[in-house]
MIROZA-481350 format. One line per 10 residues: their letters; for each residue x, y, z of N, C-alpha, C. Coordinates in Angstrom, 2 decimals, decimal comma. Example, Ala and Ser with C-alpha at 12.3 -4.5 7.8 and 13.67 -1.06 7.14 Angstrom:
BEGIN
as = 13,19 -5,69 7,80 12,30 -4,50 7,80 13,20 -3,30 7,80 ~ 12,85 -2,25 7,08 13,67 -1,06 7,14 12,90 0,03 7,87;
END
This chain:
BEGIN
mtgridvhsh = 0,84 -1,19 0,00 0,00 0,00 0,00 0,88 1,24 0,00 ~ 0,79 2,03 -1,04 1,57 3,25 -1,13 0,73 4,46 -1,48 ~ -0,53 4,25 -1,82 -1,37 5,36 -2,24 -2,60 5,48 -1,39 ~ -3,63 6,08 -1,95 -4,86 6,31 -1,20 -5,71 5,05 -1,12 ~ -6,52 4,99 -0,07 -7,47 3,90 0,12 -8,87 4,48 0,10 ~ -9,70 4,04 -0,83 -11,09 4,48 -0,85 -11,88 3,61 0,11 ~ -12,48 4,23 1,11 -13,14 3,47 2,18 -14,62 3,25 1,94 ~ -15,15 3,82 0,85 -16,60 3,72 0,62 -16,85 3,78 -0,89 ~ -17,22 2,63 -1,46 -17,51 2,60 -2,89 -18,55 1,54 -3,20 ~ -19,37 1,85 -4,17 -20,36 0,89 -4,66 -19,84 0,37 -6,00;
llpgvddgck = -18,70 -0,29 -5,90 -17,93 -0,71 -7,06 -18,37 -2,07 -7,59 ~ -18,94 -2,91 -6,74 -19,37 -4,23 -7,18 -20,50 -4,10 -8,19 ~ -20,41 -4,77 -9,32 -21,42 -4,58 -10,37 -22,73 -5,31 -10,10 ~ -23,84 -4,58 -10,28 -25,15 -5,21 -10,28 -25,68 -5,67 -8,94 ~ -25,18 -5,12 -7,83 -25,63 -5,61 -6,53 -26,45 -4,58 -5,75 ~ -26,40 -3,31 -6,18 -27,21 -2,27 -5,54 -27,39 -1,13 -6,54 ~ -27,42 0,11 -6,07 -27,61 1,24 -6,99 -26,28 1,81 -7,47 ~ -25,22 1,02 -7,35 -23,91 1,45 -7,79 -23,63 1,04 -9,23 ~ -22,40 0,58 -9,48 -22,03 0,16 -10,83 -22,99 -0,90 -11,35 ~ -23,41 -0,74 -12,59 -24,41 -1,65 -13,15 -23,78 -2,86 -13,84;
tleeslacar = -22,60 -2,66 -14,42 -21,97 -3,72 -15,20 -20,52 -3,87 -14,80 ~ -19,94 -5,00 -15,18 -18,51 -5,22 -14,94 -17,69 -4,15 -15,65 ~ -18,06 -3,81 -16,86 -17,32 -2,80 -17,61 -17,30 -1,47 -16,88 ~ -18,44 -1,11 -16,26 -18,49 0,14 -15,52 -17,61 0,06 -14,27 ~ -17,61 -1,08 -13,61 -16,74 -1,26 -12,44 -15,28 -1,10 -12,81 ~ -14,89 -1,69 -13,93 -13,50 -1,58 -14,39 -13,15 -0,13 -14,72 ~ -14,07 0,56 -15,37 -13,82 1,96 -15,72 -13,66 2,82 -14,47 ~ -14,49 2,58 -13,47 -14,39 3,32 -12,21 -13,06 3,03 -11,52 ~ -12,66 1,78 -11,53 -11,40 1,41 -10,91 -10,23 2,12 -11,58 ~ -10,29 2,24 -12,90 -9,22 2,95 -13,63 -9,14 4,41 -13,19;
vlvengytns = -10,29 5,05 -13,01 -10,30 6,45 -12,57 -9,71 6,57 -11,17 ~ -10,03 5,65 -10,29 -9,46 5,70 -8,94 -7,94 5,60 -9,01 ~ -7,43 4,67 -9,80 -5,99 4,50 -9,93 -5,35 5,76 -10,49 ~ -6,00 6,36 -11,47 -5,48 7,59 -12,07 -5,40 8,72 -11,06 ~ -6,20 8,64 -10,01 -6,22 9,68 -8,99 -5,50 9,28 -7,71 ~ -4,60 8,31 -7,84 -3,71 8,00 -6,73 -4,17 6,93 -5,77 ~ -5,25 6,23 -6,10 -5,74 5,17 -5,22 -5,07 3,84 -5,57 ~ -4,62 3,15 -4,55 -4,06 1,81 -4,73 -4,96 0,74 -4,12 ~ -5,90 1,17 -3,27 -6,79 0,24 -2,57 -8,20 0,80 -2,53 ~ -9,16 -0,09 -2,48 -10,55 0,34 -2,33 -11,35 -0,74 -1,62;
fctphiwash = -12,19 -0,31 -0,72 -13,17 -1,21 -0,11 -14,43 -1,21 -0,96 ~ -14,99 -2,39 -1,16 -16,28 -2,53 -1,82 -17,34 -2,56 -0,72 ~ -18,17 -1,53 -0,66 -19,13 -1,39 0,44 -20,56 -1,29 -0,08 ~ -21,12 -2,39 -0,58 -22,50 -2,34 -1,08 -23,48 -2,05 0,05 ~ -24,65 -1,57 -0,33 -25,69 -1,30 0,65 -26,12 -2,59 1,35 ~ -26,24 -2,51 2,65 -26,79 -3,63 3,43 -28,22 -3,24 3,79 ~ -29,12 -3,65 2,93 -30,54 -3,37 3,07 -31,31 -4,69 3,12 ~ -32,47 -4,66 3,77 -33,33 -5,84 3,79 -33,74 -6,24 2,38 ~ -33,81 -5,27 1,48 -34,21 -5,56 0,10 -33,07 -6,15 -0,73 ~ -31,86 -6,21 -0,15 -30,71 -6,79 -0,84 -30,10 -7,91 0,01;
pannvtnipr = -30,85 -8,98 0,25 -30,37 -10,03 1,15 -29,09 -10,72 0,69 ~ -28,78 -10,66 -0,60 -27,57 -11,32 -1,11 -26,30 -10,58 -0,69 ~ -26,44 -9,31 -0,26 -25,27 -8,56 0,20 -25,03 -8,91 1,66 ~ -24,25 -9,96 1,87 -24,04 -10,47 3,22 -22,59 -10,90 3,42 ~ -22,29 -11,38 4,62 -20,90 -11,69 4,97 -20,32 -12,83 4,14 ~ -21,16 -13,64 3,56 -20,68 -14,75 2,73 -20,44 -14,31 1,29 ~ -21,41 -13,59 0,73 -21,34 -13,25 -0,69 -20,43 -12,08 -1,01 ~ -20,37 -11,09 -0,15 -19,58 -9,90 -0,47 -18,10 -10,23 -0,68 ~ -17,46 -11,03 0,19 -16,06 -11,39 -0,08 -15,90 -12,16 -1,39 ~ -16,85 -13,02 -1,70 -16,78 -13,78 -2,95 -16,90 -12,85 -4,15;
mtatlqnhld = -17,84 -11,92 -4,11 -18,03 -11,00 -5,23 -16,83 -10,06 -5,36 ~ -16,27 -9,67 -4,23 -15,09 -8,80 -4,25 -13,91 -9,53 -4,89 ~ -13,73 -10,80 -4,54 -12,64 -11,59 -5,12 -12,82 -11,76 -6,62 ~ -14,06 -11,95 -7,06 -14,33 -12,09 -8,49 -13,97 -10,81 -9,23 ~ -14,37 -9,67 -8,68 -14,03 -8,39 -9,31 -12,52 -8,18 -9,29 ~ -11,87 -8,58 -8,23 -10,41 -8,44 -8,17 -9,74 -9,23 -9,29 ~ -10,26 -10,41 -9,56 -9,70 -11,21 -10,65 -9,82 -10,49 -11,99 ~ -10,95 -9,81 -12,19 -11,13 -9,06 -13,43 -10,19 -7,85 -13,49 ~ -9,98 -7,18 -12,36 -9,05 -6,06 -12,33 -7,64 -6,54 -12,68 ~ -7,24 -7,65 -12,06 -5,91 -8,18 -12,32 -5,74 -8,57 -13,79;
angialklsp = -6,78 -9,20 -14,35 -6,71 -9,64 -15,74 -6,62 -8,47 -16,71 ~ -7,12 -7,31 -16,28 -7,08 -6,12 -17,13 -5,97 -5,16 -16,76 ~ -5,07 -5,60 -15,90 -3,92 -4,78 -15,55 -4,25 -3,52 -14,77 ~ -5,32 -3,56 -13,98 -5,73 -2,40 -13,18 -5,20 -2,58 -11,77 ~ -4,28 -1,74 -11,37 -3,56 -1,92 -10,11 -4,33 -1,35 -8,93 ~ -5,46 -1,98 -8,62 -6,28 -1,57 -7,48 -6,57 -2,81 -6,66 ~ -6,20 -2,78 -5,40 -6,43 -3,91 -4,49 -7,75 -3,70 -3,76 ~ -8,65 -4,68 -3,88 -9,98 -4,58 -3,29 -10,07 -5,33 -1,97 ~ -10,95 -4,82 -1,10 -11,27 -5,49 0,16 -12,77 -5,41 0,35 ~ -13,38 -6,42 0,98 -14,83 -6,41 1,16 -15,27 -5,53 2,32;
ggeiniqpdi = -16,51 -5,11 2,26 -17,11 -4,33 3,33 -18,58 -4,16 3,06 ~ -19,20 -3,17 3,67 -20,61 -2,93 3,44 -21,06 -1,67 4,16 ~ -22,16 -1,11 3,70 -22,73 0,11 4,29 -24,08 -0,27 4,89 ~ -24,13 -0,34 6,20 -25,31 -0,82 6,92 -26,28 0,33 7,16 ~ -27,48 0,21 6,63 -28,50 1,21 6,90 -29,12 0,93 8,26 ~ -29,06 1,91 9,14 -29,56 1,73 10,50 -31,09 1,80 10,51 ~ -31,69 0,72 10,96 -33,14 0,62 11,10 -33,47 0,27 12,56 ~ -34,73 0,47 12,98 -35,07 0,23 14,39 -34,72 -1,16 14,90 ~ -34,80 -2,18 14,04 -34,64 -3,55 14,51 -33,33 -4,19 14,09 ~ -32,32 -3,40 13,80 -31,06 -3,99 13,34 -30,44 -4,89 14,41;
frtdadevvt = -30,73 -4,62 15,69 -30,16 -5,44 16,75 -30,69 -6,87 16,73 ~ -31,70 -7,13 15,92 -32,20 -8,49 15,78 -31,35 -9,32 14,82 ~ -30,42 -8,66 14,15 -29,51 -9,36 13,24 -28,60 -10,29 14,04 ~ -28,35 -11,47 13,50 -27,38 -12,37 14,11 -26,03 -11,68 14,14 ~ -25,37 -11,68 15,29 -24,10 -10,97 15,43 -23,08 -11,41 14,40 ~ -23,09 -12,69 14,05 -22,13 -13,20 13,07 -22,43 -12,73 11,66 ~ -23,62 -12,17 11,43 -24,02 -11,72 10,11 -23,81 -10,22 9,90 ~ -23,26 -9,53 10,89 -23,00 -8,10 10,75 -21,82 -7,90 9,81 ~ -22,03 -7,14 8,76 -20,99 -6,90 7,76 -20,03 -5,83 8,28 ~ -18,74 -6,12 8,23 -17,73 -5,20 8,72 -16,65 -5,00 7,66;
yamarkyali = -15,80 -4,01 7,87 -14,68 -3,79 6,96 -13,77 -5,00 6,94 ~ -13,49 -5,49 5,74 -12,62 -6,65 5,52 -13,15 -7,88 6,25 ~ -14,39 -7,83 6,70 -15,02 -8,90 7,49 -14,12 -9,25 8,69 ~ -13,42 -8,24 9,19 -12,47 -8,45 10,29 -13,10 -8,23 11,65 ~ -14,39 -7,81 11,68 -15,13 -7,63 12,92 -14,46 -6,62 13,85 ~ -13,99 -5,53 13,26 -13,42 -4,44 14,05 -14,10 -3,10 13,79 ~ -14,40 -2,82 12,52 -15,02 -1,55 12,15 -16,26 -1,82 11,31 ~ -17,35 -1,09 11,61 -18,59 -1,21 10,85 -19,00 0,16 10,32 ~ -19,35 0,22 9,03 -19,80 1,46 8,40 -21,32 1,47 8,39 ~ -21,91 2,55 8,90 -23,36 2,67 8,95 -23,79 3,95 8,24;
dlwaaelpdf = -25,07 4,00 7,85 -25,63 5,26 7,38 -27,04 5,41 7,92 ~ -27,52 6,64 7,86 -28,85 6,96 8,36 -29,32 8,21 7,64 ~ -30,58 8,21 7,24 -31,18 9,39 6,61 -32,31 9,86 7,51 ~ -32,14 11,01 8,16 -33,14 11,45 9,13 -33,08 12,96 9,32 ~ -34,26 13,55 9,51 -34,33 14,97 9,80 -34,04 15,24 11,27 ~ -34,21 14,22 12,09 -33,85 14,28 13,50 -33,22 12,95 13,88 ~ -32,29 12,98 14,80 -31,62 11,75 15,21 -32,60 10,91 16,04 ~ -33,02 9,74 15,54 -34,02 8,94 16,25 -33,44 8,21 17,45 ~ -34,30 7,86 18,38 -33,86 7,15 19,58 -33,20 5,82 19,23 ~ -33,70 5,15 18,19 -33,15 3,84 17,87 -31,72 3,92 17,35;
fttnvkwlqs = -31,26 5,11 16,97 -29,88 5,26 16,52 -28,93 4,91 17,66 ~ -29,13 5,50 18,81 -28,25 5,24 19,95 -28,33 3,79 20,37 ~ -29,54 3,24 20,40 -29,72 1,84 20,80 -28,92 0,90 19,90 ~ -29,00 1,13 18,61 -28,33 0,23 17,68 -26,82 0,45 17,63 ~ -26,39 1,69 17,79 -24,95 1,94 17,86 -24,36 1,23 19,07 ~ -25,04 1,32 20,20 -24,53 0,65 21,41 -24,52 -0,86 21,23 ~ -25,49 -1,40 20,49 -25,50 -2,84 20,24 -24,30 -3,23 19,39 ~ -24,05 -2,48 18,33 -22,88 -2,77 17,50 -21,59 -2,67 18,30 ~ -21,51 -1,66 19,15 -20,32 -1,50 19,97 -20,18 -2,63 20,98 ~ -21,30 -3,19 21,43 -21,25 -4,31 22,37 -20,64 -5,55 21,73;
lgltvilahp = -20,62 -5,57 20,38 -20,01 -6,68 19,66 -18,51 -6,47 19,48 ~ -18,01 -5,39 20,05 -16,59 -5,08 19,92 -16,25 -4,28 18,68 ~ -17,26 -3,67 18,05 -17,05 -2,95 16,80 -16,91 -1,45 17,04 ~ -16,03 -0,83 16,28 -15,97 0,62 16,21 -16,90 1,05 15,09 ~ -17,82 1,94 15,41 -18,85 2,35 14,46 -18,42 3,63 13,74 ~ -18,56 3,62 12,42 -18,23 4,77 11,59 -19,49 5,19 10,84 ~ -19,87 6,46 10,98 -21,05 6,98 10,30 -20,65 7,56 8,95 ~ -21,23 7,01 7,89 -20,94 7,49 6,54 -21,63 8,83 6,29 ~ -20,94 9,70 5,57 -21,43 11,00 5,11 -22,43 11,70 6,04 ~ -22,00 12,04 7,26 -22,92 12,75 8,18 -23,40 14,08 7,62;
ermraiqdkp = -22,56 14,69 6,74 -22,93 15,99 6,17 -24,14 15,90 5,24 ~ -24,55 14,69 4,89 -25,72 14,51 4,03 -26,99 14,29 4,84 ~ -26,87 14,19 6,16 -28,02 13,96 7,02 -28,62 15,30 7,45 ~ -29,89 15,50 7,21 -30,52 16,79 7,52 -30,41 17,12 9,01 ~ -30,53 16,11 9,87 -30,43 16,36 11,31 -29,12 17,04 11,66 ~ -28,03 16,63 11,01 -26,72 17,19 11,31 -26,50 18,50 10,57 ~ -27,06 18,64 9,38 -26,99 19,92 8,68 -27,63 21,03 9,51 ~ -28,77 20,72 10,13 -29,49 21,70 10,92 -28,82 21,96 12,27 ~ -28,18 20,90 12,80 -27,53 21,02 14,11 -26,14 20,39 14,05 ~ -25,17 21,10 13,49 -23,82 20,54 13,37 -23,21 20,11 14,69;
dladdlaamh = -23,69 20,71 15,80 -23,16 20,34 17,11 -23,51 18,91 17,50 ~ -24,40 18,28 16,74 -24,66 16,86 16,99 -23,39 16,04 16,84 ~ -22,41 16,58 16,13 -21,13 15,90 16,00 -20,48 15,70 17,36 ~ -20,74 16,61 18,30 -20,22 16,45 19,66 -20,86 15,24 20,33 ~ -22,17 15,07 20,12 -22,87 13,92 20,70 -22,35 12,62 20,10 ~ -22,10 12,62 18,80 -21,56 11,42 18,15 -20,16 11,10 18,67 ~ -19,36 12,13 18,86 -18,02 11,91 19,41 -18,10 11,34 20,82 ~ -19,06 11,82 21,60 -19,23 11,30 22,96 -19,66 9,84 22,95 ~ -20,34 9,44 21,87 -20,74 8,04 21,71 -19,62 7,19 21,08 ~ -18,49 7,82 20,80 -17,34 7,15 20,17 -17,68 6,68 18,74;
vllqgnlqcf = -18,53 7,45 18,06 -18,83 7,19 16,66 -17,89 8,03 15,80 ~ -17,18 7,39 14,88 -16,28 8,09 13,97 -17,05 8,56 12,74 ~ -16,51 9,55 12,04 -17,21 10,13 10,90 -16,41 9,94 9,62 ~ -17,13 9,59 8,54 -16,53 9,45 7,21 -17,14 10,48 6,28 ~ -16,31 11,38 5,76 -16,78 12,39 4,85 -16,94 11,86 3,44 ~ -17,82 12,51 2,68 -18,11 12,13 1,29 -17,46 13,14 0,36 ~ -16,61 12,68 -0,54 -15,89 13,58 -1,43 -16,81 14,48 -2,25 ~ -17,94 13,95 -2,68 -18,82 14,77 -3,51 -19,23 16,05 -2,81 ~ -19,47 15,97 -1,51 -20,01 17,11 -0,79 -19,08 18,31 -0,82 ~ -17,78 18,07 -0,98 -16,83 19,18 -1,05 -16,86 19,88 -2,40;
adpprshtrr = -17,54 19,29 -3,36 -17,67 19,90 -4,69 -19,11 20,27 -5,01 ~ -20,01 20,10 -4,04 -21,39 20,53 -4,23 -21,42 22,06 -4,31 ~ -22,54 22,67 -4,72 -22,63 24,14 -4,79 -22,19 24,79 -3,48 ~ -21,47 25,90 -3,55 -20,87 26,52 -2,36 -21,84 26,78 -1,20 ~ -23,08 27,11 -1,49 -24,02 27,42 -0,41 -24,92 26,25 -0,03 ~ -24,66 25,09 -0,58 -25,49 23,93 -0,26 -25,24 23,47 1,18 ~ -26,25 22,84 1,77 -26,11 22,34 3,14 -24,98 21,32 3,23 ~ -24,87 20,47 2,22 -23,85 19,42 2,27 -22,45 19,99 2,27 ~ -22,20 20,93 1,37 -20,84 21,49 1,29 -20,51 22,33 2,52 ~ -21,48 23,11 2,96 -21,25 23,93 4,15 -20,88 23,06 5,34;
taelfleedr = -21,61 21,97 5,53 -21,36 21,09 6,67 -20,05 20,34 6,50 ~ -19,78 19,86 5,29 -18,54 19,13 5,04 -17,32 20,01 5,29 ~ -17,35 21,23 4,79 -16,22 22,13 4,99 -16,04 22,49 6,46 ~ -17,16 22,66 7,17 -17,09 22,94 8,61 -16,43 21,79 9,35 ~ -16,87 20,57 9,06 -16,32 19,40 9,75 -14,85 19,18 9,40 ~ -14,48 19,49 8,17 -13,07 19,37 7,80 -12,24 20,40 8,56 ~ -12,74 21,60 8,64 -12,04 22,67 9,36 -11,92 22,33 10,84 ~ -12,96 21,72 11,41 -12,96 21,39 12,83 -12,30 20,05 13,13 ~ -11,76 19,42 12,09 -11,07 18,14 12,23 -11,99 17,06 12,81 ~ -13,18 16,99 12,27 -14,17 16,02 12,75 -14,03 14,64 12,07;
yfmigsdlhg = -13,45 14,62 10,89 -13,47 13,39 10,10 -12,35 12,42 10,49 ~ -12,71 11,15 10,56 -11,73 10,08 10,73 -11,13 9,69 9,38 ~ -11,96 9,77 8,33 -11,52 9,39 6,99 -12,49 9,96 5,97 ~ -12,08 9,93 4,70 -12,92 10,44 3,62 -12,98 9,40 2,51 ~ -14,17 9,18 1,97 -14,35 8,19 0,91 -15,09 8,77 -0,27 ~ -15,02 8,07 -1,39 -15,66 8,58 -2,61 -17,17 8,35 -2,61 ~ -17,62 7,23 -2,07 -19,03 6,83 -2,18 -19,46 6,80 -3,64 ~ -18,57 6,36 -4,52 -18,90 6,30 -5,95 -20,05 5,34 -6,18 ~ -20,93 5,73 -7,11 -22,08 4,90 -7,47 -22,10 4,56 -8,96 ~ -21,02 4,84 -9,64 -20,96 4,58 -11,07 -20,03 5,58 -11,72;
ldtlpirmeg = -19,75 5,35 -12,99 -18,76 6,18 -13,68 -19,18 7,64 -13,75 ~ -20,48 7,89 -13,93 -20,93 9,28 -14,06 -20,86 10,03 -12,74 ~ -20,70 9,33 -11,62 -20,63 9,99 -10,31 -19,20 10,35 -9,92 ~ -18,22 9,92 -10,68 -16,83 10,11 -10,29 -16,26 11,51 -10,53 ~ -16,59 12,21 -11,62 -15,98 13,52 -11,82 -16,17 14,48 -10,65 ~ -17,40 14,58 -10,12 -17,63 15,51 -9,01 -16,89 15,05 -7,75 ~ -16,75 13,74 -7,59 -16,03 13,23 -6,43 -14,54 13,51 -6,53 ~ -13,98 13,38 -7,70 -12,57 13,70 -7,87 -12,33 15,20 -7,77 ~ -13,33 16,00 -8,14 -13,23 17,44 -7,90 -13,24 17,71 -6,40 ~ -14,05 16,95 -5,67 -14,07 17,08 -4,21 -12,73 16,71 -3,61;
lkrvteavdk = -12,10 15,67 -4,14 -10,77 15,28 -3,67 -9,78 16,43 -3,88 ~ -9,88 17,08 -5,02 -9,00 18,23 -5,30 -9,22 19,33 -4,28 ~ -10,45 19,60 -3,93 -10,75 20,67 -2,98 -10,24 20,31 -1,59 ~ -10,37 19,05 -1,19 -9,84 18,63 0,11 -8,32 18,76 0,11 ~ -7,69 18,37 -1,00 -6,24 18,47 -1,12 -5,77 19,91 -0,96 ~ -6,56 20,84 -1,47 -6,21 22,26 -1,35 -6,49 22,82 0,04 ~ -7,40 22,17 0,77 -7,84 22,71 2,06 -6,99 22,26 3,24 ~ -6,30 21,12 3,11 -5,53 20,59 4,23 -4,09 20,38 3,81 ~ -3,22 20,20 4,80 -1,82 19,95 4,47 -1,63 18,47 4,11 ~ -0,44 18,15 3,64 -0,18 16,80 3,15 -0,33 15,76 4,25;
aklreltwen = 0,06 16,10 5,46 -0,03 15,14 6,57 -1,49 14,81 6,88 ~ -2,35 15,81 6,90 -3,77 15,58 7,18 -4,42 14,80 6,03 ~ -4,07 15,14 4,80 -4,62 14,41 3,66 -4,23 12,94 3,73 ~ -3,00 12,67 4,07 -2,54 11,29 4,20 -3,28 10,57 5,32 ~ -3,53 11,28 6,41 -4,27 10,69 7,53 -5,68 10,30 7,11 ~ -6,34 11,17 6,36 -7,73 10,94 5,98 -7,90 9,91 4,87 ~ -6,89 9,79 4,01 -7,03 8,92 2,84 -6,14 7,69 2,88 ~ -5,27 7,58 3,88 -4,40 6,41 3,93 -4,15 5,91 5,36 ~ -3,64 6,77 6,24 -3,26 6,32 7,57 -4,45 5,73 8,34 ~ -5,53 6,47 8,43 -6,70 5,94 9,13 -7,41 4,85 8,35;
pkkllpqkp = -7,58 4,99 7,03 -8,20 3,90 6,28 -7,47 2,57 6,39 ~ -6,15 2,58 6,48 -5,44 1,30 6,55 -5,70 0,57 7,87 ~ -6,24 1,29 8,88 -6,60 0,65 10,13 -7,79 -0,28 9,97 ~ -8,55 -0,10 8,87 -9,71 -0,93 8,61 -9,33 -2,31 8,09 ~ -8,11 -2,43 7,60 -7,62 -3,70 7,09 -7,13 -4,58 8,23 ~ -7,21 -5,89 8,08 -6,69 -6,78 9,14 -5,22 -6,47 9,40 ~ -4,88 -6,33 10,67 -3,51 -6,00 11,04 -2,68 -7,26 11,22 ~ -1,50 -7,24 10,66 -0,60 -8,39 10,79 -0,08 -8,46 12,23 ~ 0,03 -9,68 12,79 0,54 -9,79 14,16 2,00 -9,36 14,25;
END
């Protein structure tokens, strides 16, 4: 690993609302490599409507895509993962079926879309943490509850929830809620890491523009921390 690690991508073809075909996945991978990425996590949506996206199938699908990348000379190393949508009854999930980064049972990526932070959010975060997992909230700047009350980031920090920024938000219109919140959190050093959250080839230009803006906003050490040092902690650590 010598370059950036994308911690959030819908790169697997045909499994959610991300890349639709293998060809699109390969094209997206090429763009990542061109922009300095050497590694990427495949994090398909973990929704009840997508039961095939589970701890058994995601590593298999990731390995299959890796074989295609290798066969096409695309120097991107893939790792499995998933983006868990927080619902009221997620704690009913079998603990062994919780999708984590690299299936290493250390870090779990979650998302939530809400105008207000619901009570079940805390309940489910504490359940995930009881399994020994560090919880990372994807793109908090896209959640209306946090856009309206950025100080909720203090509550999340008190709950030991880490934050993952979305590259697109840094390239959204200057006065948009997403960009305003993303830039604020970057300035306040709220983010643990930043990911592309790519959903297909047409979604990449704005995300790479966001990467450029982050690169201009922070020093090299902070950029490395957000795109490599902290992301590599998600990979299984050698003894």
